[in-house]
C-alpha positions in Angstrom: 30.6 50.8 152.4 34.1 49.9 152.9 37.0 48.5 151.3 38.8 45.7 152.8 40.9 42.3 152.5 39.7 39.0 151.5 38.6 38.3 155.2 35.9 41.2 154.6 34.0 39.8 151.9 30.7 39.3 153.8 31.2 42.6 155.5 31.9 44.2 152.3 28.8 42.7 150.8 26.7 44.3 153.5 28.3 47.6 153.4 27.8 48.3 149.6 23.9 48.1 150.5 24.3 50.8 153.1 22.5 54.1 153.3 22.5 57.1 155.6 20.4 57.3 158.5 19.4 60.7 160.1 21.7 62.1 162.5 21.1 62.5 166.2 20.2 65.8 167.8 22.9 67.0 170.0 24.0 70.0 172.2 27.2 71.5 170.4 30.0 72.9 172.4 33.6 73.8 171.7 36.5 71.9 172.8 38.1 73.2 175.9 41.5 72.5 177.8 44.2 70.8 175.7 46.7 68.1 177.0 50.0 69.8 177.9 52.8 66.7 177.8 55.4 68.1 175.7 59.2 67.1 176.0 61.6 68.2 178.6 64.5 66.4 177.0 65.8 63.0 176.5 66.0 59.9 179.2 69.1 58.0 179.8 68.5 55.9 176.7 68.4 58.9 174.4 64.9 58.7 174.0 62.2 61.8 173.8 60.6 62.2 176.9 56.9 63.5 177.0 54.6 62.9 174.2 52.1 64.1 171.6 49.5 66.6 172.7 46.4 67.8 171.0 46.4 71.5 171.1 42.7 72.7 169.7 42.8 71.5 166.1 46.8 71.0 166.1 48.7 67.9 167.0 51.7 68.7 168.6 54.7 66.6 168.9 56.9 65.9 172.3 58.9 69.0 171.3 56.1 71.2 170.9 56.2 71.5 167.2 53.0 71.0 165.0 53.0 67.4 163.6 50.7 66.6 160.4 50.3 62.7 159.3 51.6 62.4 155.7 51.5 58.3 155.3 50.1 55.0 154.5 47.9 52.3 156.1 49.6 48.8 156.4 47.6 45.7 156.6 50.1 44.1 159.4 47.8 41.6 160.8 47.1 39.6 157.5 50.6 39.9 156.4 52.8 39.5 159.4 55.9 38.1 157.4 55.9 41.2 155.2 56.4 43.9 158.2 60.3 44.7 157.3 59.7 44.7 153.7 56.5 46.9 153.8 57.7 49.4 156.4 61.1 50.3 154.7 59.4 50.6 151.4 56.7 52.7 153.2 59.5 54.8 154.6 61.2 55.4 151.3 58.0 57.1 150.0 58.7 59.8 152.7 55.9 59.2 154.8 56.4 60.4 158.3 53.7 57.9 159.8 52.2 54.8 159.1 48.8 53.5 160.4 49.2 49.8 161.3 46.3 47.2 161.3 46.6 45.1 164.4 44.2 42.2 165.9 43.0 41.7 169.8 42.0 38.3 168.7 38.3 39.0 168.7 38.2 38.2 165.1 41.6 37.4 163.8 44.7 36.2 165.2 46.2 38.4 168.1 49.1 40.4 167.7 50.8 40.0 171.0 52.6 42.7 172.9 56.4 41.3 171.6 55.2 41.3 168.0 53.8 45.2 168.5 56.9 46.3 170.1 58.9 45.2 167.2 56.7 47.2 165.1 57.2 50.3 167.2 60.8 49.7 167.1 61.2 49.3 163.4 59.0 52.6 162.9 61.2 54.5 165.2 64.3 53.1 163.1 62.6 54.4 160.1 61.6 57.6 161.7 57.9 57.3 161.3 55.3 57.8 163.6 53.4 54.3 164.5 49.6 54.8 164.5 48.3 51.4 166.0 44.7 50.5 165.4 42.5 47.3 166.3 40.7 46.2 163.3 38.5 43.4 164.7 35.6 45.6 165.4 35.3 47.1 162.0 31.6 48.1 161.5 30.4 46.4 164.6 27.8 48.0 166.9 28.2 46.0 169.7 30.1 47.5 172.7 31.6 44.0 173.4 34.2 44.6 170.3 34.9 48.3 171.7 35.5 46.7 174.9 37.5 44.1 173.6 40.1 46.7 172.0 40.1 48.7 175.1 41.2 45.6 177.1 43.8 44.6 174.6 45.5 48.2 174.7 45.5 47.7 178.5 47.0 44.4 178.3 49.8 45.6 175.9 50.0 48.9 177.9 53.8 48.2 178.4 54.5 48.9 174.6 52.8 51.9 174.7 54.2 53.5 178.1 57.2 55.2 177.5 56.6 55.6 173.6 54.1 58.5 173.9 56.6 60.5 171.6 56.3 57.9 168.7 53.2 56.3 168.9 49.4 57.2 168.5 46.6 55.1 170.0 44.0 54.6 167.2 41.5 52.7 169.8 39.3 50.7 167.1 39.0 51.0 163.2 35.5 52.0 162.4 33.8 50.8 165.3 29.9 51.1 164.8 28.4 50.6 161.0 25.1 52.3 161.9 25.1 56.0 161.6 24.0 56.6 165.3 26.1 59.3 166.9 24.7 58.4 170.5 25.9 54.8 170.2 29.4 56.0 168.9 29.6 58.8 171.7 28.3 56.2 174.4 31.3 53.7 173.4 33.9 56.1 173.4 32.9 57.9 176.4 32.8 54.6 178.4 36.2 53.2 177.0 38.5 56.2 177.1 38.6 56.8 180.9 39.6 53.1 181.4 42.5 53.6 179.2 43.6 56.5 181.2 43.2 54.7 184.4 45.4 51.9 183.1 48.1 54.7 183.0 48.0 55.1 179.0 48.9 58.5 178.1 49.4 58.4 174.4 47.4 60.6 172.2 44.0 58.7 171.5 42.7 58.5 167.9 38.8 58.0 167.5 37.6 57.1 164.1 34.1 58.5 163.1 31.0 56.5 163.4 29.2 54.7 160.4 32.4 52.6 159.1 34.5 55.6 159.8 32.7 57.9 157.1 29.9 59.5 159.2 31.8 62.7 160.0 28.5 63.9 161.8 29.1 61.6 164.9 32.1 64.1 165.5 30.1 67.1 164.6 27.3 65.9 167.1 29.4 64.6 170.0 33.0 64.9 169.4 33.4 67.5 172.1 31.7 65.1 174.7 34.2 62.5 173.5 37.1 64.6 173.8 36.2 65.9 177.2 36.0 62.2 178.5 39.6 62.1 178.1 41.0 63.4 181.6 44.1 64.5 179.7 42.4 66.1 177.1 44.6 64.4 174.4 41.9 62.7 172.0 41.8 63.5 168.2 39.6 62.2 165.6 39.5 60.6 162.1 37.0 60.6 159.3 37.6 57.6 156.7 36.9 59.0 152.9 35.5 56.8 150.4 32.5 57.3 148.1 30.2 58.4 150.7 32.5 61.0 153.1 34.9 61.9 150.2 32.5 62.2 147.2 32.8 66.0 146.3 34.4 69.1 147.8 31.5 70.2 149.8 31.1 66.6 151.5 34.7 66.7 152.0 34.8 70.1 153.5 31.8 69.5 155.8 33.1 66.3 157.3 36.6 68.3 158.3 34.9 71.4 159.2 32.5 69.8 161.6 35.2 69.1 163.7 37.9 72.3 163.3 35.0 74.6 163.7 34.6 73.0 167.3 38.3 73.3 168.0 38.7 69.6 167.7 41.8 68.0 165.7 40.9 65.7 162.9 42.6 63.7 160.2 41.5 61.6 157.2 42.6 58.3 158.6 42.1 56.2 155.2 40.9 57.4 151.9 40.8 55.8 148.5 40.3 57.1 144.8 37.3 54.8 144.2 35.3 52.3 146.1 32.3 50.3 146.1 30.1 53.2 147.1 31.1 55.5 144.6 33.9 58.0 143.2 36.1 59.6 145.6 37.6 63.2 145.0 41.0 62.5 145.9 42.5 65.3 144.4 40.8 67.7 146.7 41.2 65.7 149.7 44.8 65.9 149.4 44.6 69.7 148.5 42.2 70.7 151.5 44.6 68.7 153.9 47.7 70.5 152.6 45.8 73.7 152.4 44.7 73.4 156.2 47.5 71.4 157.9 45.3 68.1 158.2 46.7 64.8 158.0 46.0 61.8 155.9 46.7 58.5 155.5 45.9 56.5 152.2 44.5 53.0 152.2 46.7 50.9 151.7 49.9 49.9 150.9 49.1 46.2 149.4 46.8 43.3 150.1 43.4 44.4 149.5 41.0 41.5 148.0 37.5 40.8 147.4 37.1 43.1 144.6 39.0 46.2 145.9 42.4 45.0 144.6 42.4 48.8 143.1 43.3 50.3 146.3 46.8 48.7 146.5 49.1 51.7 146.5 52.2 49.1 145.4 52.2 46.0 143.0 54.9 44.9 144.9 55.7 44.7 148.7 59.0 46.4 148.4 57.3 49.5 146.7 59.3 48.9 143.5 56.2 49.3 141.5 53.5 51.6 142.5 49.9 51.4 140.8 49.5 54.2 138.5 46.0 55.5 139.4 46.5 55.4 143.2 50.0 54.7 144.6 51.5 57.1 142.2 49.0 59.7 142.8 49.5 59.9 146.7 53.1 59.3 146.8 54.4 61.4 144.0 51.5 63.7 142.9 50.6 67.2 143.6 50.2 67.5 147.5 51.3 64.2 147.9 53.5 62.4 150.4 57.0 63.2 148.7 55.8 67.0 148.1 54.3 67.6 151.6 55.6 65.1 154.4 57.9 66.5 156.9 59.6 64.1 159.4 58.7 64.5 163.0 61.1 66.5 164.9 61.3 64.0 167.6 63.8 62.3 165.1 66.1 65.1 164.7 
C-alpha cells in the first residue's frame, strides 16, 4: 500500500490489495555501542569535519548536538529540471532536511555522481541536510535490487565521502514489499558491511520492510541490522500511511518498537490519507514533536496515479500550498515552521 508517481501505477494497484502477514519470531536485544564521529573543527575549505553519529535513540550532528529531521520528500529523479526551484521552495518552509529520490538505473534513468553532487551542494547552500535514497527497489523482494542500490552508492562514494556532516545515506526506499522480517534483515545485514568496506562513513538510514510500513521488522531484527554496521551508525525509518499511521496506538507501537530497543527511528514518509486508509497525521506530528523523532512528509509535488492529493504544493515554487496537506505540515500545529531547527553545522 503505497503512494507514488505515474511510473508506479502498476505497483500501486498491487499495493492496495496487500494485507499484513504474520511476523517472524526473533530474539530481542538492545542496541549497544554507538558511533563516535563528531567534528573536531573545520577543514581548510571551512567545511565541518566528522559527521552525523547515532547515539542510542538520538541522531547527533557533527558538532555533537541532537538533530531532528523536520522536512519534506522531493521526487528529484522524475523532475530533474525542477531541482533548484523545488529545493529553494522547500528551504523557505523552514525545513532543516530534505529526502531526495534518486535512481540507480535499475528501473529509471540513473542519477550520476555529478548530478548528485550538485544536489548536495545546493542543499548545503540552503542549510538543509540531504537524505539521499535510491527508489528503484521500492516494494521489490529481490536481493538484486538491494545489491544494485548498494553498488550505486559505492560507485558515487566520492560524493558521500567528505560530506558526512551534511548527507544521510538512505540505502533503498521501501525495499521488500512482503511483511517478512527475516528477508529484510538478511538483505541489510549483507549490504551494510559492503558500504563500510568501501570507505563510506555517512550515517545509514534503513527503511522498514513491507513497503516501509512494517515497523515490526525493526522491532524483530533492527538490533541485528544495527550491529552489522561496524561503525554502529545506522538508524531506521517507518513510513506511515493508512496501515502504519492509522491511529494513535499503531503509530506508538511502530515507533516504540525501535526506541524501546535503544534504536534511532524517524518517520521517513507520511501522508494524511492514502489508498490503504486514513492517516492520523495530527498525532504523527504531535508524537514526533513530544519525543524528538524526525519526520519527512511525502511529498513536495508531482504525485500521480490517483494520489495527487499528496502534493504539498500546487506550484513547484511553493507559492500555493495544498490546504489539506501542505498547509498542515508546514504551518500547522507541530508543523515544520513551528518545530524545525537548522542543523548546527550551518551556524
